[in-house]
C-alpha positions as CSV (number, residue, x, y, z in Angstrom):
1,M,13.7,230.1,-26.3
2,L,13.6,226.6,-24.9
3,P,16.0,225.8,-22.0
4,Y,19.0,223.7,-22.6
5,F,20.0,220.6,-20.6
6,Y,23.2,218.5,-20.8
7,I,22.8,214.7,-21.1
8,Q,26.3,213.3,-21.3
9,E,25.4,209.6,-21.7
10,L,23.0,209.8,-24.7
11,G,25.3,208.0,-27.1
12,L,23.8,209.4,-30.3
13,S,24.9,208.6,-33.7
14,S,26.4,211.4,-35.8
15,K,24.2,210.3,-38.7
16,I,20.5,211.0,-38.2
17,S,17.6,210.1,-40.6
18,E,14.6,212.4,-40.7
19,S,11.3,212.1,-42.5
20,D,9.9,214.8,-44.8
21,E,7.9,216.1,-41.9
22,G,11.1,216.7,-39.9
23,I,10.3,213.9,-37.5
24,F,13.1,211.5,-36.9
25,T,12.5,208.0,-38.3
26,G,15.8,206.3,-37.5
27,V,18.1,207.4,-34.8
28,N,21.0,205.3,-33.5
29,L,20.2,206.2,-29.9
30,A,21.8,204.0,-27.3
31,A,18.5,202.5,-26.1
32,D,20.4,200.0,-23.9
33,Q,21.6,202.8,-21.7
34,P,19.9,203.6,-18.4
35,G,17.1,206.1,-18.6
36,I,16.4,205.6,-22.3
37,N,13.3,203.7,-23.4
38,V,12.1,202.9,-26.9
39,K,8.5,201.7,-27.6
40,Y,7.6,200.4,-31.0
41,P,3.9,200.6,-31.9
42,S,2.0,197.6,-33.2
43,P,1.8,197.5,-37.1
44,E,-1.7,196.1,-36.9
45,A,-2.9,198.9,-34.8
46,G,-1.3,201.4,-37.2
47,N,-3.1,199.8,-40.2
48,D,-6.5,200.0,-38.3
49,E,-6.0,203.7,-37.6
50,K,-5.1,204.4,-41.2
51,A,-8.2,202.5,-42.5
52,S,-10.4,204.4,-40.1
53,A,-9.0,207.8,-41.2
54,E,-9.5,206.8,-44.9
55,A,-13.1,205.9,-44.2
56,T,-13.9,209.3,-42.8
57,N,-11.9,211.0,-45.6
58,E,-9.6,212.9,-43.2
59,P,-6.1,213.2,-44.8
60,A,-4.8,215.3,-41.9
61,A,-5.8,212.6,-39.5
62,I,-4.0,210.0,-41.6
63,A,-0.7,211.9,-41.5
64,K,-1.0,212.5,-37.8
65,K,-1.7,208.8,-37.1
66,E,1.2,207.8,-39.4
67,I,3.6,209.9,-37.3
68,R,2.3,208.1,-34.2
69,K,3.4,204.8,-35.7
70,R,7.0,205.8,-35.3
71,P,9.0,204.6,-32.3
72,V,8.3,206.6,-29.1
73,V,11.6,207.4,-27.4
74,T,11.4,208.6,-23.8
75,I,14.4,209.8,-21.7
76,T,14.5,209.9,-17.9
77,L,16.5,212.9,-16.7
78,D,18.9,212.5,-13.8
79,E,17.9,214.0,-10.4
80,T,20.0,217.2,-11.0
81,N,18.4,218.0,-14.4
82,S,15.0,217.0,-13.1
83,K,15.2,219.3,-10.1
84,H,16.3,222.2,-12.3
85,A,13.5,221.7,-14.8
86,I,10.7,221.1,-12.4
87,Q,11.6,223.0,-9.2
88,V,13.7,225.8,-10.5
89,L,12.2,226.5,-14.0
90,R,8.8,225.2,-12.9
91,M,8.3,223.3,-16.1
92,K,5.2,221.0,-16.4
93,V,3.9,218.2,-18.5
94,G,3.6,219.4,-22.1
95,D,6.5,221.9,-21.9
96,Q,9.4,221.5,-24.3
97,M,13.1,221.6,-23.7
98,H,16.4,221.1,-25.6
99,L,18.8,218.3,-24.7
100,T,22.4,218.1,-25.9
101,D,25.3,215.7,-25.4
102,G,27.9,218.3,-26.1
103,K,28.9,216.6,-29.3
104,G,26.8,218.6,-31.8
105,H,23.4,216.8,-31.2
106,L,20.3,218.8,-30.3
107,I,17.2,217.0,-29.1
108,T,13.8,218.7,-28.8
109,A,11.7,216.9,-26.2
110,T,8.4,217.3,-24.4
111,I,7.9,216.6,-20.7
112,V,5.5,213.6,-20.2
113,N,6.2,213.1,-16.5
114,D,7.1,216.1,-14.3
115,H,8.5,214.2,-11.4
116,R,11.0,216.4,-9.5
117,K,13.6,213.6,-9.2
118,H,12.9,211.5,-12.3
119,C,11.5,213.8,-15.0
120,Q,10.6,212.0,-18.2
121,V,10.6,213.5,-21.7
122,S,9.5,212.2,-25.0
123,V,11.8,212.9,-27.9
124,D,10.2,215.0,-30.7
125,F,13.1,215.2,-33.1
126,I,16.9,215.4,-33.2
127,E,19.2,217.4,-35.3
128,S,23.0,217.3,-35.8
129,Q,24.7,220.7,-35.8
130,E,28.1,221.3,-37.3
131,K,30.7,223.5,-35.5
132,K,30.6,227.1,-36.7
133,G,33.8,229.1,-37.3
134,S,37.4,228.0,-37.1
135,E,38.8,225.6,-34.6
136,V,40.6,227.6,-31.8
137,T,42.8,226.1,-29.1
138,I,44.1,228.3,-26.3
139,A,47.0,227.0,-24.2
140,I,47.0,229.2,-21.2
141,A,49.1,229.3,-18.0
142,L,47.3,228.4,-14.8
143,T,46.7,231.6,-12.7
144,K,47.7,232.1,-9.1
145,N,44.1,233.1,-8.4
146,T,41.9,230.1,-9.3
147,S,38.8,232.3,-9.8
148,R,40.5,234.2,-12.6
149,F,41.1,231.0,-14.5
150,E,37.5,229.9,-13.9
151,W,36.4,233.2,-15.3
152,F,38.5,232.7,-18.4
153,L,37.1,229.2,-19.0
154,E,33.5,230.4,-18.8
155,K,34.1,233.2,-21.4
156,A,36.1,230.9,-23.7
157,A,33.2,228.5,-23.7
158,E,30.7,231.2,-24.4
159,L,32.8,232.4,-27.4
160,G,32.9,228.9,-28.9
161,V,36.6,228.0,-28.3
162,S,37.2,224.3,-29.2
163,R,39.9,223.4,-26.7
164,V,41.7,224.8,-23.7
165,I,45.1,223.4,-22.6
166,P,46.2,224.5,-19.0
167,L,49.9,225.3,-19.2
168,I,52.5,224.8,-16.5
169,T,55.4,227.2,-17.2
170,K,58.6,228.1,-15.3
171,R,56.7,231.1,-13.7
172,T,53.5,229.3,-13.0
173,E,52.9,229.7,-9.2
174,K,49.9,227.6,-8.6
175,Q,49.3,224.2,-10.2
176,K,46.1,223.0,-8.4
177,F,43.5,221.8,-10.9
178,K,40.0,221.0,-9.8
179,E,38.9,219.2,-12.9
180,E,35.3,218.4,-11.8
181,R,34.5,222.0,-10.8
182,L,36.1,223.4,-14.0
183,Q,34.1,220.8,-16.1
184,N,30.9,222.0,-14.5
185,I,31.7,225.6,-15.4
186,L,32.2,224.5,-19.0
187,V,28.9,222.7,-19.1
188,S,27.0,225.7,-17.6
189,A,28.6,228.1,-20.1
190,M,27.7,225.8,-23.0
191,L,24.1,225.7,-21.9
192,Q,23.8,229.4,-21.0
193,S,25.1,230.3,-24.5
194,Q,22.8,227.7,-26.1
195,Q,25.5,225.7,-27.9
196,T,25.7,222.0,-28.7
197,W,29.5,221.6,-28.7
198,L,31.2,221.4,-25.3
199,L,34.7,223.0,-25.0
200,Q,37.3,220.3,-24.5
201,M,39.8,220.8,-21.7
202,N,43.1,218.9,-21.4
203,A,44.8,218.0,-18.1
204,P,47.6,220.5,-17.3
205,V,50.6,220.1,-19.6
206,E,54.2,221.2,-19.1
207,F,55.2,224.0,-21.6
208,G,58.1,222.0,-23.0
209,Q,55.9,218.9,-23.5
210,L,53.4,220.8,-25.5
211,I,56.0,222.4,-27.7
212,A,57.8,219.1,-28.3
213,N,54.6,217.3,-29.2
214,P,52.4,219.2,-31.8
215,E,50.0,216.3,-31.9
216,L,48.7,217.4,-28.5
217,A,47.0,220.3,-30.3
218,P,47.1,220.0,-34.1
219,A,46.6,223.4,-35.8
220,S,47.5,225.2,-39.0
221,N,48.4,228.5,-37.3
222,R,50.6,228.6,-34.2
223,Y,51.0,231.7,-32.2
224,I,52.6,232.9,-28.9
225,A,51.6,236.1,-27.2
226,H,54.3,237.7,-25.1
227,C,55.3,241.1,-23.7
228,I,58.9,241.4,-24.8
229,E,59.4,244.4,-27.1
230,T,60.4,242.7,-30.3
231,D,58.8,242.4,-33.7
232,R,55.3,241.0,-33.2
233,L,52.3,241.0,-35.5
234,P,48.8,241.9,-34.4
235,L,46.7,238.7,-33.9
236,K,44.1,238.4,-36.6
237,H,41.2,236.2,-37.3
238,S,41.8,233.2,-39.6
239,L,39.5,230.6,-41.2
240,L,42.2,228.0,-40.5
241,S,42.6,226.2,-37.2
242,S,44.8,228.0,-34.6
243,I,46.5,227.5,-31.3
244,I,47.8,230.4,-29.2
245,L,50.1,230.3,-26.1
246,I,49.2,232.7,-23.3
247,G,51.8,233.1,-20.5
248,P,51.5,233.4,-16.7
249,E,51.8,236.5,-14.5
250,G,55.3,237.7,-15.3
251,D,55.1,236.4,-18.9
252,F,57.0,233.5,-20.5
253,T,60.7,233.4,-19.9
254,S,63.0,234.4,-22.8
255,E,64.0,230.7,-23.1
256,E,60.4,229.6,-23.4
257,I,59.8,232.2,-26.1
258,A,62.9,231.2,-28.0
259,T,61.8,227.5,-27.8
260,A,58.3,228.3,-29.2
261,L,59.7,230.4,-32.0
262,S,62.2,227.7,-33.0
263,N,59.3,225.3,-33.3
264,G,57.2,227.3,-35.7
265,Y,55.2,229.6,-33.4
266,Q,54.6,233.1,-34.6
267,P,55.0,236.0,-32.1
268,V,51.9,238.1,-31.8
269,T,50.6,241.1,-29.8
270,L,47.1,241.5,-28.4
271,G,47.2,245.3,-28.2
272,P,49.2,248.2,-26.8
273,T,48.4,247.5,-23.1
274,R,49.7,244.8,-20.8
275,L,46.9,242.3,-20.0
276,R,46.4,239.9,-17.2
277,T,46.7,236.2,-18.1
278,E,42.9,235.6,-18.2
279,T,42.2,238.9,-20.0
280,A,44.8,238.0,-22.6
281,G,43.2,234.6,-23.0
282,M,39.8,236.2,-23.6
283,A,41.2,238.8,-26.0
284,A,42.8,236.0,-28.0
285,A,39.6,234.0,-28.1
286,T,37.6,236.9,-29.3
287,L,40.0,237.8,-32.0
288,L,40.4,234.3,-33.3
289,R,36.7,233.3,-33.0
290,I,35.0,236.5,-34.0
291,G,37.6,238.5,-36.0
292,N,39.0,242.0,-35.9
């Protein structure tokens, strides 16, 4: 399998035109952005090549030279990606890789310059991938131990969760939020699991604010997982979009649960045992994304 790299600033169009051979012919790639270079071949040179191939009766050569007439797009990777490709993975000129912008686009590219700080790749083709499965949002309370929240984020990204909303509840003990570090974890998990859609993460939101404003996370199904021994249904997979609320250590307060229920959230259970916050988040992600 080809290694994946994240290139945030590509600015690709969601509509991609491809030739019959599977080679892209017209891509709205932001060529004015740093690190992207587009070269258009001379039409006269292309005609000369075609005439030469016809004279030697080599139809395969004609097709090959026609492909060469298409624009040549090269991308210069940043220093971090260059170092990882050349020094860590020991890739060389001619090796292929995948690039993604985290928005569903997948580029297959070939290294043309294996500089360890400014690696250059030539774009072979681009495809646009739709999201697979249902849209799942997990609104989960921040944990006292930061590493546990980081672990949850990594697993949620690997499972293909669409969005995570860090929750601040009445029993949330720690509210520190290292956005850059957490974003790096999400990118690494996306690349490791070879996906092209990056999990979106909101800034921390107060519980009451999320409940009062459904537009923060639109969803067809709304669930709240809590530990109070009342009537709760087992959480089940759905083809419709879903959001589930996961509480902090010590669970949601009875007032928070009542507020959620009065605003259309359905009470659910994640099983017969009591789970840590991050474990409950992963269990919910698994059930909603993969099914029972």
